[in-house]
Residue, then its C-alpha position, 0 to 999 in steps of 0.5 A: m128576401k122580404p123586409p122585416i116589416l108589415l107593409d107587405t100585408f098591404f102591398k102584397d099582390k097589389t098592382v103598382f104602376i110606376t113611371g120612371h122605374t128605370g131611373f135611380i129612385g125608380s129602381w130603389l122603389s121597384t126593388w122594395l115593392y118587389m120585395l113586398g110582393s107587389k105586382v110592379v108595372g113600370y113605364a119609362l125610357d131605357p136607362n140613360t146612364s151606363p152603368s145603371m142601377f136598373k140593369t145592375l139589379n136585373l130588374e127587367k127580369k123581376i117586374t113588368s117593364i114597358v119602354g115608353d115616353i111620358r110625353d106619349r099620352e096615347l101609349l101611356g094611357s093604354c098601358i095604365s088602362e091595361s095594367k089596371p093598377d091599384i096604385v100609381i106613382h109618378l117619377a118620370a122626369q128630366p131630373l137635372v137643373l143643368s140639363s134644364y138649361q141645355n134643353p128647357v123645352y124637353t124639360i118642360e114637356t116632360n115634367v109638366m105635360g108628362t104630369v098632365n098625361l099621367l093624370e089624364s090617364v089616371r082619372k079614366l081608371s076604374s081600378g085605381k085608388v091612390c096616385i102620388n106625384f113625386t116632385s122635388d124640393k126645388c118647386y118652392d119659390n126659393r128666397e135663399v134665406d135661412y128658412s125651411y119651406k112648408e107645403n103651403d109656401p109659394l111655388g116658383g123656380h129660377d131655372p127651367y127644372s125648378a119651374s117645371k116642378a112647381s108647374s107639375e105641383i100646380v097641375t096636380s093641385s088643379y086636377r085634384k080640385s077639378f077631377f079627383d075631389n069627390d067620393g070614389a075618385v082616385n086619391l091624389a097627393s104629391v111628394r116633395a123630397g130633399n136632395v136624394i142620394g144613395g147607391g146606384d145613381w150614375a147621373e152626370n152633373r149630380i154631386v155624389p156620382d160625380v164624386i164617385r167617378d173622380l175618386s174611382t179614377n184617382k182624380s181630384v173631385q171638382i165641386r161647382n158650389p162648395d158652400s151651397v147648403r142642401p137637405w141631403q137624405h138617403v133615397l129610402e127616406p122619401i120612398s118610405g114616406l110615399l109607401w106609408l102615405s099610400v097606405k094612409m091614403w088607401n085606408e082613409p080616403n080624402k084625408f091625405n090628398e095633399a102635398w107632403n115634404f119628406g126631408p132630413n132633420s139637418t142640412m150640410t154644405v156640398k164641401e162637408l158632404v164631399n169631405e165625408i164621402i172622401q173619409y168613408w172612401g179612404r182617399g181623395a181630395w177636392v178642388s173648387s171648379q168655376t166651369n159652370l156659371k149657371h144659377e143654382a140655389k145656394l141654400l135650401k131647407l125643408d120643413c117636414s113637421k106636417a109629415k111627422n105630425s100627421l103621418g108619424w113619419s120621420p127620417v131614419y138615418d142622419v146624414k153621416k149614416t146616409i153617406a156611409e150607406t151610400v159609399a158602401w154601395y158604390r164600394n161594393y159595386k166597384e170591388n165586384n165581390v157581392d151580388m148587388y141585388d142582394f146587397t141592395t135588398q140587405q140595405i133595405i132590410n137594415y133600413c127597415k130594422t132601424a126604423k122599427l127600433i126607433g118606433l116608426p109606425w110604418a115599420s112596427q104597425 
């Protein structure tokens, strides 16, 4: 099936090299690009969860999948060189705040030096034209006040994960100014997404998969920080943003080589999110858990006016629709009565149809 949009006129037959393709976001991105007719080449470690969305969708049979560590500069460089990509999207990372406390060295090696290794490989390319580094809203120096962070706000990070993402952004900016800021060079940008949720995420210590695991086994849901506020968004929102950004960067070189926020129009507390999930699931309850005392930000918001004004991008789903789509994916997976690849592609198609109805340029060009 192909989504009813014209992005495929751009992505069809283009080679897209994705690091971290076996992860949650990488699996959704790989699926959408496969639907668009791209030649997807992925480079990542084997999935580190069981189940995993990558395995559930049998993506290893649909794309070229290379098992490799982003810290291995020689292997990464040779794989990128051999694949001759048109577009490179960097997702590979250690993505969890709590895991970064447990293994800060691995987190920084992966998220910072992994970015260096990727950019070193890309700057030697003769084929590539666009490169996007997908980081995180945690890259900002979060003062935990009622303020929505803009792309030009200071970077920082209390925990090793946040610091590593801020560092990845600084590295990206440095490479852009030092090596990519001339005619004929690869166009380089970064994307800072909000708290991404959606079906197929099975990571430990991440709120939605933790809730689904507890609900599936009739346990009370354990919440560490019920009053924390986050910019929850469906996984397809930042993916649509980076796909559209790729098009814009390709068609108008040097104009969009910057950092970009892709986030929702509103925020919600953790307990409000969990209550909504329970409502759509049909049963369950939650309790506050104080088992982890490591610092996690209590308040975080993103200002996405730059993407709205300069790219014509905006969120398609509100938070309730986001939660409904997310729960529907997990429920169908648990009930095992549909093919999950077909269900996932239908969710992408429905998302594109809604985007077209509200007149977003990437869906109705």
